[in-house]
FIVEX-136672 format. One record per residue: residue in three letters; x, y, z of N, C-alpha, C in turn. Coordinates in steps of 0.001 Angstrom, whole numbers, plus 500000, padded with zeros to 6 digits. Last residue first. Example, Ala and Ser with C-alpha at 12.3 -4.5 7.8 and 13.67 -1.06 7.14 Angstrom:
BEGIN
SER512850497750507080513670498940507140512900500030507870;ALA513190494310507800512300495500507800513200496700507800;
This chain:
BEGIN
SER550117547683464904550470546952463670551768547500463087;ASN549133549049466998550162548049467271550559547235466056;MET547188550708465946548297551305466696549453550328466868;ILE545406548788464964546133549653464042547369550255464713;LYS544425547722467321545110546843466368545963547660465407;ASN543211549989468389544341549401469098545135548475468179;GLN541094550411466696542187551378466676543431550814467378;HIS539465548178467338539958548393465972541176549295465964;SER538996548732470064539669547498469672540250547613468266;ILE537577551123469859538878551126470530539673549882470141;SER535276550129468615536107551114467929537513551160468524;GLU534317548472470654534691547877469368535586548820468577;MET533787550408472589534803549392472866535243548689471583;HIS531717551826471279532975552498471618534095551479471858;VAL529679549938471148530243550485469902531617551100470166;ALA529215549628473901529638548481473081530288548942471780;ASP528417552210474566529594551627475221530134550464474401;PHE526103552426473062527277553206472656528549552735473357;TYR524459550580474486524718550445473049525999551175472649;LYS524416551559477110524912550206476827525298550056475359;THR523337554173476666524633553981477321525220552617476983;ILE520851553611475505521851554389474768523242554162475342;PHE519608552270477649519894551583476403520978552299475609;GLU519484554366479556520177553114479877520551552357478608;LYS517879556226478316519286556565478556520097555315478858;THR515675554807475831516058555140477199517549555455477293;LEU514114556272473051515114555326473541515584555756474925;GLY512385558069471692511838557068472597512802555992473062;ILE513425560123470237512856558996469478512451557819470370;GLN514394561971472051513439562427471041512744561262470334;GLU516269560520473448515062560966474147513985561384473157;GLY518274560267471497517530559097471953516237559465472645;LYS519279562857471353518607562284470191517745561096470608;ARG520378563096473919519372564061473443518572563465472287;PHE522188560958473937521118561028474933519997561947474452;ALA523937561668471869523096560479471721521938560487472717;ARG525168563881472983524414564040471740523457562867471557;GLU526429562623475119525434563671475373524555563895474147;LEU528201560882473714527141560365474586526044561401474823;ILE529884562686472389529100561715471621527925561208472454;ALA531051563982474578530223564753473650529342563832472809;ASN532511561900475694531425562511476469530486563301475569;TRP534371561544473603533426560488473931532252561019474742;ARG535814563947473686535070563597472472534012562540472787;ASN536967563716476204536046564820475919535179564519474703;THR538630561399475884537514561444476834536502562532476515;GLN539878559481473714539683560936473744538433561198474586;LEU542128556869473327540991557380474095541000558898474129;ILE544584556762471825543313556252471292542133556904471997;THR546870559558471497546267558436472224544926558024471600;ILE548995560203468689547893560640469559547285559414470234;ASN550914560355466547551290559987467909550280560487468951;ASN550159560647463966550405561891464701550711561647466180;GLU549772558081463109550725558909462354551088560177463109;LYS547757557336464873549063556679464918550125557536464252;LYS545640558900464032546171559089465384547566558486465490;TYR545240557749461526545650559166461597546225559483462975;GLN544430555190462236545641555357461441546168556783461546;GLY542046555793463613543155555140464301544464555311463567;ILE540513556836461532540879557713462655542067557125463411;GLN540234554526460026540925555675459435541392556645460522;ASP538759552979461830540079552525461388540895553685460815;ALA536423554476461928537227554366463146538642553891462808;ILE535526553946459375535951555319459685536801555322460949;LYS534942551267459750535924551641458730536441553060458970;MET532937551433461653534226550880462059535315551182461023;ARG530844552452460097531374553250461209532755552750461617;GLN530340550321458393530845551578457832531468552442458922;GLY529348548518460276530564548193459536531195549435458938;LEU527054549886461012528102549679462019529425549316461351;LEU525641549696458604526058551010459095527162550888460143;HIS525217546913458539525965547573457459526492548928457918;LEU523658546612460822524971545968460757525838546590459669;LEU521380548078460013522158548491461183523565547903461156;GLU520506546522457879520948547900457630521790548415458796;ASP519806544191459209520848544148458171521410545545457903;ASP517758545208460811518968544676461440520117544611460441;LEU515868545835458845516464546916459631517751546458460325;GLN515285543225457996515825544203457054516511545350457794;ASN514232542093460346515436541527459728516101542522458786;ILE511948543711460678513013543736461686514319543206461088;GLN510523542865458436510924544273458554512061544430459558;GLN510125540238459170510930540520457979511398541978457977;ARG508426540662461316509756540102461560510679540313460365;MET506144541583460041506874542507460908508289541988461207;LYS505450539226458657505677540469457923506513541442458764;GLU505050537450460762506121537192459792506461538458459010;MET502804538575462027504080538508462730505241538305461758;VAL500884538170460018501216539539460435502572539554461130;ALA500905535354459939501204536122458732501625537549459084;HIS500135534656462524501476534298462066501876535072460816;PHE497486535689462557498483536151463517499890535883463004;GLU496324534148460494496402535602460366497468536174461297;GLU496444531578461547497209531897460336497379533403460177;SER496768530562464774496038531520463935496912531886462736;ALA497260529211467445497040528580466142496178529496465281;ILE499791530986469263498399530630469038498269530056467631;ASP502331531124471875501902531028470484500408530736470430;GLU502737531572474532503878531774473626503423531815472174;LYS500284533469476350500708532263475655501888532580474748;ARG499936534909479680500059534977478230500547533652477651;TRP498011536008482232498768534838481774498764534796480261;ARG498220538610484156497703538319482823498567537205482243;ILE497533538338487636498497538244486531497769537969485219;SER495613538098489539495804539422488940496752539398487747;ASN495766535583490558494575535901489771494695537250489064;LEU498078535841492031498086534962490869496883535226489967;LEU497133537592494053498217537999493155498207537152491882;GLU495225535999495330494819537244494669495867537695493662;GLY496886533958496338495823533640495400495365534867494629;LEU498428535512498086499056534829496961498018534485495902;ARG496558536186499968497091537254499107497797536658497896;GLU496267533628501063495120534286500444495563535416499519;PRO498810533080502117498272532261501028497102532927500309;THR500559536246502590499687535168503060499227534313501878;ILE504017536772501680502604537155501658501771535963502134;GLN507354538086502174506368537014502188504944537554502218;GLN509246540037502459508970539577501096507906538483501033;LYS509587540611505139509100541671504247508697541171502866;PRO510692538405506536509262538717506662508744539684505597;ASP513097536609506576512613537364505408511129537738505473;SER512181534448509243513180534869508252512472535572507097;TRP510051534097510871511369534008511496512489534379510527;ALA507264536333510575508058535212510079509458535251510683;ASN505518538321511156506177537655512286506961536413511859;ASP504451539111508773505177540108509564505919539500510741;PRO503068536749507811504326537239507230505124538180508120;ASP501607534241508651501725535485509425503033536168509007;ILE501748532212506807500434532488507414500432533781508228;HIS503487532885503765503522532587505203502173532958505807;SER505277532305500825503968532566501434503956532041502858;GLU507252533126498041507212532804499471505892533245500088;ILE507061531602494881506762532778495706506649532356497163;ILE507988530907491732508152530387493084508070531593494016;LEU506386530374488562506817531257489640507036530458490913;GLY506938529588485046506215529576486307506846530495487324;ASP508325529884482716507447528721482826506673528657484135;PHE508453533030480976508938532115482007507888531026482210;ASP507808534943479004507622533520478730508342532606479712;LEU507753537546479673508979537073479043508975535558478830;ASP505378537744481037505449538393479724506677537931478946;ILE506232536522483383505260535821482537505257536423481136;ALA507939538539484334508458537200484075507522536430483141;LYS506152540638484682507208540766483673507770539397483321;GLN504606539619486782503989539869485476505051539978484383;ALA506503539559488848505884538317488391505272538496487001;VAL506998542303489132508076541409488686507508540098488153;ASP504459543210489959505122543793488786506193542860488228;LEU503961541709492298503116541528491115503805542056489861;LEU505907542644494151505909541257493683505141541092492367;ILE506053545043495389506355545037493952506387543619493380;ASP505430544661498077504623545611497313504911545609495820;ARG507116542935499513505914542384498898505183543353497975;ARG510620542708498939509480543357499591508225543018498793;GLY512439541407497462512791541651498854511706542373499620;CYS512591540894494624511990542109495181512477542413496601;ILE513948538462494272514295539631493455513824540907494152;HIS512672536801496052514071537134496299514569538267495412;SER510046536819494931510275537104496350511706537548496597;PRO510089535976492269509900537401492564510227537753494012;ASP511614533821490551511465533949492009511321535429492363;ASN510561531916487703511026533173488297510709533209489788;ILE511791529054485944510758529771486684511388530969487396;ILE512307527143483137512876528207483958511739528972484615;MET512954523947481789512003524824482454512772525902483215;LEU514945523470478863514787523447480316513685524383480785;GLU515325523824476190514649522595476596514352522557478088;PRO516850526056475759515394526187475596514623524964476043;HIS519489527138476647518893525875477080517369525955476975;ARG520118529590475541521091528500475426520486527142475764;ARG517845531077476189518235530914474783519170529730474606;LYS517940531015478947516804530388478267517126530159476790;MET520223532535479323520204531146479792519081530377479099;GLU519304534948478285520406534262477615520471532802478037;ILE517357535531480198516961535348478796518052534606478031;ALA518972535880482440517982534794482425517538534494480995;LEU520371538135481552521095536902481857520150535702481863;HIS518428540084481222519160539637480030519922538337480294;TRP517505540752483750516688539887482910517478539320481732;MET518396541560486373519303541354485228518662540367484245;PRO517246541928488958516801540835488086517769540522486940;ALA519071542372491949518751542927490630518366541808489658;ASN517625541799494970518576541224494019518173541676492618;ARG515996543745496043516913543031496926518030542391496093;TYR515782546766494068515484545368494348516436544808495394;GLU516679549382494134515272549111493862514874547700494276;THR519427549469494512518551549934495596517093549543495384;ASN522748548603493885521353548291493597520475548692494780;GLY525392548896494575524628550110494290523171549861493955;TYR526407545833493224526772547000494016525936548200493598;SER524238543069493238524975544066492456525220545290493317;SER523118539741493056523642540821493887524415541792492995;PHE520329538822491006521758538805491292522134539972492208;GLY517445536567490629518143537838490651519568537704491159;ARG516436534072490375516119534779491618516845536106491736;HIS515298531658488361515894532989488246515473533792489471;ILE515880528279488290515171529345489012515960530633488868;LEU515419525465486143516192526622486576515293527594487319;GLY515434521838486290514839523130485971515698524238486542;ILE515717518513485254516393519683485819515661520935485365;GLN515586515245485191514646516364485261515302517524486016;LYS517769513524485365517136513760484069516231514996484063;ILE520880513061486766519549513635486994518941514039485655;GLY523466512186486472522388511311486024520992511828486270;ALA525526513833486905525226512900488002524054511982487657;LYS525431515522484790526407514431484715526220513421485850;ALA523545517348485790523185516484484666524135515289484569;VAL525075518620487743523885517857488148523472516896487032;ARG527024519816486103527414518881487167526237518012487601;GLU525480521501484448526230520394483862526630519357484914;LEU524467523342486328523568522533485510524288521299484970;ALA526853524507487157526025523770488117525063522840487387;GLY527631525739484740528466524710485357527695523864486353;ILE525632527625484398525733526531483433526561525380484017;TRP526322529255486565524977528672486480524996527467485548;LEU528877530027485832528667529291487078527318528584487067;GLU528342531450483482529102530205483393528965529376484676;LEU527064533771484287526287532751483588527014531409483555;ASP527127535630486966528082534824486214527326533660485582;PRO526497537780489104526026537638487719527041536933486827;ASN526268536030492264526905537009491387526512536745489933;ILE524643533873493123524443535222493658525031536265492725;PRO523473531743490413524412532120491477524152533542491936;ASN520047530605490053521229531286489532522177531639490681;LYS519038527338491250518958528806491247520214529403490631;ILE517711524501489935518990525160490225518805526670490141;LEU515850521631490866515843523013490383517146523674490807;VAL515351518256490103516199519243490776516068520594490070;PRO513560515196490770513752516420489985514536517458490798;VAL515102512074491559514373513241492039514602514434491103;ASP516245509626491246515484510160490112514666511381490515;SER519646508691492113518257509036492437517559509561491188;GLY522234508344491252521432507145491481519987507424491846;ARG523507511205492835523746510135491868522939508876492240;LEU523355513069494789522147512829494005522271511621493086;ALA525917513286495729524917512706496627523627512368495884;ASP527090514601493568527531513245493905526510512541494800;ALA525774517088493762525580516242492580525972514795492871;VAL526816518057496178525377517786496058525111516834494896;GLU529504518290495402529130517461496551527651517081496484;GLN529274520128493308529730518767493029529383517815494168;VAL528479522399494692527583521810493700527974520365493418;SER530793522840496207529525522526496876528544521874495910;PHE532627523408494168532881522301495092531582521869495774;PRO531531525720492910531566524436492197531829523232493103;ASN529479528048494199530666527295494604530687525922493914;VAL527114529159493460528304529975493246529596529211493533;THR525180527412494321525504527445492891526801528183492626;THR524910528176496999525576526916496661526030526919495207;ARG523553530512496915524835530515497632525612529226497376;ALA521207529786495581522154530682494934523529530665495598;GLY520426526222496055520300527664496256521428528467495632;ILE518773523677494475520108524143494866520057525654494914;TRP515940521751495479516550522868494745517898523216495352;LEU514005518787494822515051519500495551515463520731494759;VAL510890517210495297511737518021494414512770518719495287;ASP509926515543497365509620515259495964510511515977494960;ILE511165513750500103510940515074499523510897514918498009;ASP511410511387501678510575511411500460510220512819499993;PHE513253511266503644511897511673504032511006511944502816;HIS515526510625502218515031509665503215513588509972503599;LEU515969512958500808515518511777500076514941510738501031;ALA516825514593502947515642514966502162515092513753501410;ASP519144513253503797518003513408504697516719513704503928;GLU520763513469501485520405512155502030519181512242502931;VAL520999516283501283520392515501500197519907514159500725;GLN522338516782503676521007517336503475520276516617502355;LYS524758515490503146523910515033504255522484515550504102;ALA525805517047501067525445515656500817524504515128501894;THR524302520356501053525346519396501398524860517982501090;ALA522107521830500378523419522427500114524580521493500430;VAL518725522149499302519806521329499857521150521931499454;GLU515375523214499832516732523530499382517732522602500068;VAL512423521317498938513288522014499893514641522279499250;THR509023520622498127510385520894497687511144521652498772;ILE506297518311497801507115519194498627508495519393498009;PRO502908518041496546504313517645496576505136518711497305;LEU499872517955498304500836518815497612502230518205497679;GLY498064516572499780498395516028498467499370516875497681;THR497381517272502376496937518127501268497161517536499887;LEU498327515355504190497032515998504429496488516715503202;LYS500813514596503156499797513574503385498405514195503506;LYS502194517040503229501933516378501944500806515360502078;ALA502325517401505986501623518390505158501267517793503803;GLN503932515222506663502554515275507150501727516260506327;GLN506333515980505453505687514721505088504211514742505470;LEU506838518257506924506525518390505503505877517122504972;TRP507400517124509365506282518066509272505840518196507816;PRO509712515648508827508446514925509057507227515841509005;LEU511526517916508570511149517120507406509895516270507634;GLY512324519129510904511180519699510209510709518861509027;LYS514621517922511757513393517595512499512147518174511831;THR516698519023510221516082517762509796514776517453510518;GLY516123522610510646516900521392510457516046520171510156;ILE515192525121510874514832524201511955515607522899511845;GLY517398527880510118516518526774509777516320525805510928;GLU518889529869511207519465529089510114518658527840509795;PHE518496533098512236517823531797512214518275531017510991;SER521721534546512974520397534576512363519807533174512406;GLY524174533807513916523236534364514884521842534503514326;PRO526355534867511243525950533928512300525011534604513287;ARG525170536143508081525913536321509328525443535319510380;THR523759535074505908524978535851505681525829535942506940;ARG522636531660506011522486533083506334523823533795506193;PRO520911528985504712522227529628504732522062531132504958;LYS518777526917506299518810528275505765520233528852505835;TRP516920524045505907518269524536506231518422525886505546;ILE514262524330505154514601523515506321515988523903506842;GLY511841526242503624513258526171503960513468525374505230;ALA509488524967501360509762525394502738511254525235502993;ARG506857524774498906508255524942499279508356525301500757;MET504544522734497215504825523566498387506321523590498668;ILE503182522928493967504194522345494845504409523297496017;ASP500957524280492932501276522930492467502231522202493404;VAL498271526426493683499639526009494010499853524546493617;ARG495646527113493331496608527591492334498020527042492537;GLY493798526736495300493583526032494049494592526381492968;THR493769527704497836493819528686496740493516528020495402;LYS493931525493499483492619526108499281492623527140498150;ARG496649525021499655495811524096498891494473524727498557;LEU497368527044501399497854527082500018496997526187499135;ARG496131526101503714495661527356503111496164527533501678;VAL497584523739504155496129523691504000495616524943503303;ALA500210524737504441499874523793503377498378523771503100;THR499927526339506750500328526938505470499920526038504314;GLU499295524405508655498306525433508312498641526097506982;ILE501722522916508631500451522285508277499424523335507861;VAL503620524853509440503776524135508174502449523560507712;GLN502636525621511979502783526610510904502868525932509542;GLU502812523194513382501509523838513166501562524835512017;GLU505553522763513449504705521817512733503351522439512420;THR507396525789512762506773524833513682505914523884512857;GLU508917526651510482509184527129511844508652526163512911;ALA510423526685507381509547525895508252509913526259509696;SER510859529761505664511366528753506601510223527989507248;CYS509324530936503667510779531002503579511372529907504448;PRO506431528909502864507195529826503715508690529812503418;GLY505220528722499444505347528256500815506259529170501594;ALA504966527520496056504782528529497103504908527887498472;ILE504998527306492571505571526784493811505427527869494873;ILE503434526597489613503417527516490756503915526788492002;LEU503902526566486192504140525823487425504222526822488571;PRO501431527402483715502587527752484546502672526852485783;ARG502235524093482919502615525491482723501389526378482877;LYS503454520876483944502398521890483926502974523287483691;GLN505418519028484332505098519373482948504095520526482848;TRP505412518731487052506647519198486407506385519662484969;LYS502933517568487552503159518962487929504369519539487199;GLU503462514975486587502393515785485996502605517269486294;GLN505458514176488337505739514228486899504720515115486191;VAL503999514250490724505130515163490553505478515299489069;LEU502203512161490197501708513520490387502815514537490178;GLU503962509997490112503187510336488912502649511762488997;LYS504799510070492752505785510291491688505082510660490385;MET502415509429494017502988510755494217504024511062493139;ASN502087506775493193501100507774492794501646509187492949;GLY504287505608494510504196505596493051503224506636492537;ILE503544505999497145504759506640496653504724506711495132;LYS501251504377497198501140505806497486502342506560496945;THR502413501873496693501430502427495758501287503929495953;ALA503945501527498969504617501633497679503689502246496631;GLU501919501253500842502795502418500925503512502644499606;MET500836498789500000500000500000500000500861501247500000;
């Protein structure tokens, strides 16, 4: 009978893993058995949650903070699953944690951002996973390094794990004030481009660090075709033992999910595809023209580099570059381009020009 129950749960987890959007929710930390059970029951009542999450082991920046209830909380999660039918997921960072989680039939594991950043830690977790068939989610590393994220993915895959998903939870960045962790959407998009076969879900809770902007970030993730969301939900957020500001009640979670405009990647409409194809061809033509113009610009940069070489002048001309940027900012504002985009675009063009001129200087 017990084997049948386990088999049925594995089938349910497989079904949930394929569902889009996939919704994972639950408290930042499991605190008491009562809190875990009540959270599970209230999440189940929303009718929107597919998998319940809860932190059992909590890596904290400084000692003295609540670092999780530990292994004794795993039976609480088992009981919550038994009462509600919700599969359970927890974070693991060591081989012992993997062993304990598997022993208590945790359905999905995730590797946290602080672990992903360390290849030794990822390898330890991957080695402990070898021989199991549990699905694994991998959060992006704390620092904005795509190769670390890919490296963690590869280590887990080489351990024989077949079902791997990604979690985009934002990145630490100096001077960032709007978010707890800057989303740096371009990195998540690039990861999705390189691995389109993998599920990638968004973690608005850790990106935002506060509940008032959760909906905005969640909506943007869905607009960017993310496969789901993982959101922290607590029965009494203001009194949570960890990260109270970013958690919301199960009832508020239900309202938030109902407020999102869930979009589709595609529709079966010939008219839609015909219109899109026409506009995409226009984009392709404009891209070709842009590349041609950039090539022409670099030829002039080569001529400037040669003239500087002949007259023994440095490559970098700071005043000239500042003047180019100011002119571009004014022009960009007139045609609806943001200052941030102009800066990134012209920085890239400038570095390519410097590279061209440097080759000439040293030829």
